[in-house]
C-alpha positions in Angstrom: 5.0 -1.0 -27.1 3.9 1.5 -24.4 4.4 0.3 -20.8 2.6 1.9 -17.9 4.1 1.1 -14.5 2.4 1.6 -11.1 4.7 1.2 -8.1 3.6 0.3 -4.5 3.3 3.3 -2.2 5.3 3.4 1.0 4.2 6.8 2.1 2.0 5.6 5.0 4.9 3.6 6.5 7.4 6.5 6.2 4.9 8.9 7.8 4.0 6.5 10.6 7.6 5.9 11.4 8.4 9.6 11.5 5.4 10.3 13.8 6.3 7.5 16.2 10.0 8.7 16.3 8.8 12.3 17.0 6.5 11.0 19.7 9.3 9.0 21.3 11.6 12.0 21.3 8.9 14.3 22.7 8.0 11.8 25.4 11.6 11.3 26.4 12.2 15.1 26.6 9.0 15.6 28.7 9.7 12.7 31.1 13.3 13.5 31.6 14.5 15.3 34.7 16.6 18.4 34.9 18.8 18.4 38.0 21.7 20.7 38.7 22.3 21.7 35.1 22.2 18.1 33.8 19.5 16.2 32.1 18.6 12.7 33.4 17.2 10.4 30.8 14.2 8.3 31.8 14.5 4.9 30.0 12.7 2.5 32.3 9.2 3.6 31.4 6.6 1.1 29.8 5.3 3.8 27.4 8.7 4.2 25.9 8.9 0.4 25.4 5.5 0.5 23.7 6.5 3.3 21.4 9.7 1.6 20.5 7.7 -1.6 19.7 5.6 0.4 17.2 8.7 1.9 15.7 10.3 -1.5 15.2 7.1 -2.9 13.8 6.7 -0.2 11.2 10.4 -0.3 10.4 10.1 -4.1 9.7 7.1 -3.6 7.5 8.8 -0.7 5.6 11.9 -2.8 5.0 9.8 -5.8 3.9 7.8 -3.8 1.4 10.9 -2.0 0.1 12.6 -5.3 -0.5 9.5 -6.7 -2.3 9.3 -3.7 -4.6 5.8 -4.6 -5.9 4.5 -3.0 -9.1 1.8 -3.4 -11.7 2.7 -3.1 -15.3 0.2 -2.6 -18.1 1.2 -3.5 -21.6 -0.8 -3.6 -24.8 -2.6 -7.0 -24.2 -1.4 -8.0 -20.7 -1.0 -7.0 -17.1 2.2 -8.0 -15.2 2.2 -8.2 -11.4 5.9 -8.0 -10.5 7.9 -8.0 -7.3 11.6 -8.5 -6.7 11.3 -12.2 -6.5 9.2 -12.9 -9.6 6.4 -11.8 -11.8 3.0 -13.1 -13.0 1.7 -12.2 -16.5 -2.0 -12.1 -17.0 -3.3 -11.6 -20.6 -6.5 -9.7 -21.2 -7.9 -12.9 -22.8 -7.5 -14.8 -19.4 -9.7 -12.3 -17.6 -13.3 -13.4 -17.3 -14.7 -10.6 -15.2 -13.6 -7.3 -13.6 -15.4 -6.2 -10.4 -15.0 -2.9 -8.6 -15.8 -2.4 -4.9 -16.2 0.8 -3.0 -15.2 1.9 0.4 -18.2 1.5 2.8 -17.3 3.2 6.1 -15.7 6.5 4.9 -17.8 9.6 4.1 -18.5 10.3 0.5 -16.1 13.3 0.3 -13.1 11.4 1.6 -13.4 8.1 -0.2 -12.1 7.2 -3.5 -14.3 6.1 -6.3 -13.0 2.5 -6.2 -11.1 0.7 -3.4 -10.5 -2.8 -4.6 -10.5 -4.4 -8.1 -11.3 -8.1 -8.3 -10.2 -10.0 -11.4 -11.8 -13.4 -12.2 -9.3 -15.4 -14.2 -9.8 -18.5 -16.3 -7.3 -20.7 -14.5 -8.0 -19.5 -10.9 -11.0 -20.3 -8.7 -10.8 -17.3 -6.4 -10.7 -13.6 -7.5 -7.3 -11.9 -7.8 -7.8 -8.8 -5.5 -5.9 -5.6 -6.0 -6.1 -2.7 -3.5 -5.8 0.3 -5.7 -4.9 2.8 -3.0 -1.7 0.8 -2.3 -0.2 1.9 -5.6 0.9 5.3 -7.0 -1.4 7.2 -9.4 -4.5 5.6 -8.1 -6.8 7.5 -10.4 -4.9 6.4 -13.5 -4.8 2.8 -12.2 -8.6 2.9 -11.9 -8.9 4.1 -15.5 -6.7 1.3 -16.6 -8.9 -1.3 -15.0 -12.1 0.4 -16.3 -10.7 0.3 -19.8 -10.1 -3.5 -19.4 -13.7 -3.8 -18.1 -15.0 -1.9 -21.1 -13.0 -4.2 -23.4 -14.6 -7.2 -21.7 -18.1 -5.8 -22.2 -17.4 -4.9 -25.8 -16.4 -8.5 -26.6 -19.8 -9.7 -25.4 
């Protein structure tokens, strides 16, 4: 039995954290004072506090998402939504409908083909929404859901 695993991407959080750290260091270096061959550090500046607030915010989000360790696993006849605290198995026979939605506000060159996949399940009133660009190998993940959609249409 072949398993295809798609893990949650943390790139955005790493990049944001690094950018804010570099911004903080740059701002501290620029605002500091050189006096008599010594460097006086400026700490009581509201902009420094704001940048530190952003750093703490992204650090908390990064740690929370790292701890959750979300992933989507495709097996022969089922999809498994797994995180560190549990998992949910959805068989292909439980899926009533697969909908794809596109990005609306981004230019055609930059946007991906599909942004969100909505699965309508038998035992659930609302759609199960999956943001595809949050997971690694987005193009392959799109193809996985398109294959499921094709199988749904072939049954009818």
